[in-house]
N, C-alpha and C positions, 0 to 999 in steps of 0.2 A: 116212309115212301119220303122223297125228296122236297122241301115244302120253295125253295129256293136261293140261289147260290148268298155267301158270307163275304167271301174277299176273294183272289184270286190275287195271285203274286206269278212276279217275274223280274228276271236279273236283270240290271242297268248297267252303264257305261256308265254316259255324261253326267255325273250323278246333281251339282249343278244347276246344272241347265233343264236337267228333268226339273227338279225340286222348283223352281220359276215360272216352267212351262205348265203343268200343272195349277200352281198358288193364281198365274195368271188366269189361267178357268177357270176360275172363280173355290180351284178346291182349299178343302185344306191340306196343310201337310204336318202331321206327326210323330217326330226324332225314336221310334219305337226300341231301340239297341244301340242308346253312344252311337250315330251314324254312323253303324253297318247298316240296320233296315232301318227305311223308313215308311210308315202310309199312306198313301194323299186320301182324303173322305170326303162325298160328295153323298147328297139322302144321307140314306141309311146304307149305300155301298164301300167300301174301300177296294180299294188295288195295294198290295206288300214292292216293292221297291227290293230289290236281295240286291248291295251294293256289292261290285267288286272285289270290295273284304269280303261278305260268304262267297259268295259264289265264285269264287277262285281259289279259295281255300285249301277245297279237297275236303275237310272235315266238314261239311253243310250237306248230309246228303237228306234231307229233307225236303227239295224242285226236282222237274221235270228231270236226269241226267244227261239231256240234249240241248239245250233249254238257250240260246244266247242270247246280249241283248237284240231286242227288233224284234222279235217273238212272237210278242202281243197284237194281236186282232181286238179291241174295241170295240158295241159298239154303246152309245151314251144317250140318253134320249133328251135334248136339247127342250128346255120347259119354254121357253120364249118364239117370237119370232125365227125370221131366217136374218134378218135383216141386223136385231142383237145377235144374230150368230157371225154374223161377216162382222159386225164393228169389234166383235169380243178376239178374232183371231187381227185381222189386221195387225194389229204393234206387236203381234208374234212373226210374222213374216213369213208364214205359210205360206206353201203352195197348197192347191186345193190339186188334189188328185183326180176328184169329179162333183159331179155332180153343179148343184141337183140334181138326183133323181130319183122316182120312187120306186121303194122298196117294202119289201114285204118285214117287217117286225117282231115281237117275238111276245107279242100283246096280243091274247083274246085265240091261242093257242095257233100262233102264226100265221092270223087272217088280216090283222093290223095293218093297212100299210100307212106308209106317210115319204113326209120327202130329205134323204140324205144326202148329206156332203161329207167328204173324205181328204185329210191330211194325214200329215203325221210330223209325231213328236219330236225332238233333236236327235235320242236313238233308233228312232226309222219305225218306232207300232207305228201301226196300220190304227189310225181314231177314225170312226164312221158319224157321227151328232143326225141323229133322229130327231124329225121333228113332225109329229103326229096331229092331224089336222086342230086334234078339240084339242092341246095344250099350246098351238104356237098363238101366241099376241100378237096383236093386231097392226102388219106395218105401217 
């Protein structure tokens, strides 16, 4: 029986920009394999970043064969207020693609809703930040 996600992995192109971007969001970054693979950590979650040295090598087969940078579509639970999220995003100079909008999340069998804001990271992956009312800090 599947209990939870352990991690996901995506190919990236803009290595330095991606690392700086996710650090600015508050993630911890690990250089797991000599600057060939990085992982970002937030809470109990992890995203592996496969650098071009890995995904373009033709030798690394433990990946989706057609995955290219920008293929990620992630929804993060934001544990603070919408105002705090917007303040965190402001120095990153990202454009809000959509939101805030009401969305059904993955909690409670997909029945719990929250307010979501969508942006893109430096490699053009779509990032959704959902704020559940029970977790949002007062503005």
